[in-house]
C-alpha positions in Angstrom: 127.0 -102.0 8.7 127.7 -105.4 7.3 126.5 -108.3 9.4 128.1 -111.7 8.7 125.7 -114.6 8.3 126.6 -118.2 7.5 125.3 -118.8 4.0 123.4 -122.0 3.4 124.6 -124.9 1.2 122.4 -125.2 -1.8 122.1 -128.2 -4.1 124.3 -128.2 -7.3 121.3 -127.7 -9.6 120.2 -124.6 -7.8 123.8 -123.3 -7.7 124.1 -123.8 -11.4 121.0 -121.8 -12.0 121.9 -119.0 -9.7 125.5 -118.6 -10.8 124.7 -118.9 -14.5 122.0 -116.2 -14.1 124.5 -114.0 -12.3 127.0 -114.4 -15.1 124.3 -113.5 -17.6 123.3 -110.5 -15.6 119.8 -111.9 -14.9 118.0 -111.4 -11.5 117.3 -114.4 -9.4 115.8 -115.2 -6.0 119.1 -116.2 -4.5 122.1 -114.0 -3.8 125.0 -115.4 -6.0 127.7 -114.3 -3.5 126.0 -116.3 -0.7 125.6 -119.3 -2.9 129.2 -119.4 -3.9 130.4 -118.9 -0.3 128.1 -121.6 0.9 129.5 -124.0 -1.6 133.1 -123.1 -0.7 132.5 -123.6 3.0 130.3 -126.6 3.1 130.2 -128.6 -0.2 132.3 -131.7 -0.3 132.7 -131.6 -4.1 135.9 -129.5 -4.4 136.0 -129.9 -8.2 132.4 -128.6 -8.7 133.0 -125.6 -6.5 136.4 -124.8 -7.9 135.1 -124.9 -11.5 132.4 -122.4 -10.5 134.9 -120.1 -8.7 137.1 -120.2 -11.8 134.3 -119.4 -14.2 132.9 -116.6 -12.1 136.3 -115.1 -11.6 137.1 -115.2 -15.3 133.7 -114.3 -16.8 132.1 -112.2 -14.1 131.3 -108.5 -14.7 130.3 -107.9 -11.0 133.5 -107.1 -9.3 132.1 -108.0 -5.9 131.3 -111.5 -7.2 134.7 -111.9 -8.8 136.4 -111.0 -5.5 134.0 -113.5 -3.8 135.1 -116.2 -6.2 138.8 -115.5 -5.3 138.0 -115.7 -1.6 136.2 -118.9 -2.1 139.2 -120.4 -3.9 141.1 -119.6 -0.7 138.4 -121.4 1.4 138.9 -124.4 -0.8 142.6 -124.4 -0.4 142.1 -124.2 3.4 139.4 -127.0 3.5 141.0 -129.5 1.0 144.7 -128.6 1.0 144.7 -128.6 -2.8 143.6 -126.7 -5.9 144.2 -127.2 -9.6 147.3 -125.3 -10.7 145.3 -122.9 -12.9 143.3 -121.9 -9.8 146.5 -121.0 -8.0 147.6 -118.9 -10.9 144.2 -117.3 -11.1 144.3 -116.3 -7.4 147.6 -114.7 -7.9 146.3 -112.8 -11.0 143.3 -111.6 -9.1 145.5 -110.3 -6.3 147.3 -108.1 -8.8 144.1 -106.3 -9.9 143.5 -102.9 -8.5 139.8 -102.9 -9.2 139.1 -105.7 -6.7 138.8 -105.4 -2.9 141.1 -106.8 -0.2 139.4 -110.2 -0.2 141.7 -111.2 -3.0 144.6 -110.8 -0.6 142.9 -113.0 1.9 142.6 -115.6 -0.8 146.2 -115.3 -1.8 147.2 -115.7 1.9 145.2 -118.9 2.2 146.6 -120.3 -1.0 150.2 -119.5 0.0 149.8 -120.8 3.5 147.8 -124.0 2.9 149.2 -125.0 -0.5 152.8 -123.8 -0.3 154.0 -123.0 3.2 152.1 -125.6 5.2 153.0 -128.6 3.0 156.7 -127.5 2.9 156.7 -127.2 6.6 155.3 -130.7 7.0 158.0 -132.1 4.7 160.8 -130.4 6.7 159.3 -131.6 10.0 159.3 -135.2 8.6 163.0 -134.8 7.6 162.4 -134.7 3.8 
């Protein structure tokens, strides 16, 4: 049974070390999925986190970590209300992959709702 735990926020230097090691297939003391989720949920530097999510999603061999990166892009969309256009395209591409789990659909839902539907709804409510 999986038990949800809030991952901690780690400093950028440690995140760089852990995520680089994960992409290189090296073992490390920290769980890279938890590091990435902790960044997405708590770090205020959207650009830093978004860059890591993109890199992990594009370069990662670990499918669980790739799906986590997608999910984290969805978290960023929810938290900040913006993502770089290439990140939005990436989330859509990941949702089309059959080798990734359902977290990619959660990410797509968040991106669609918080970056497309919600801003359009706000504009229509303001009479624009």
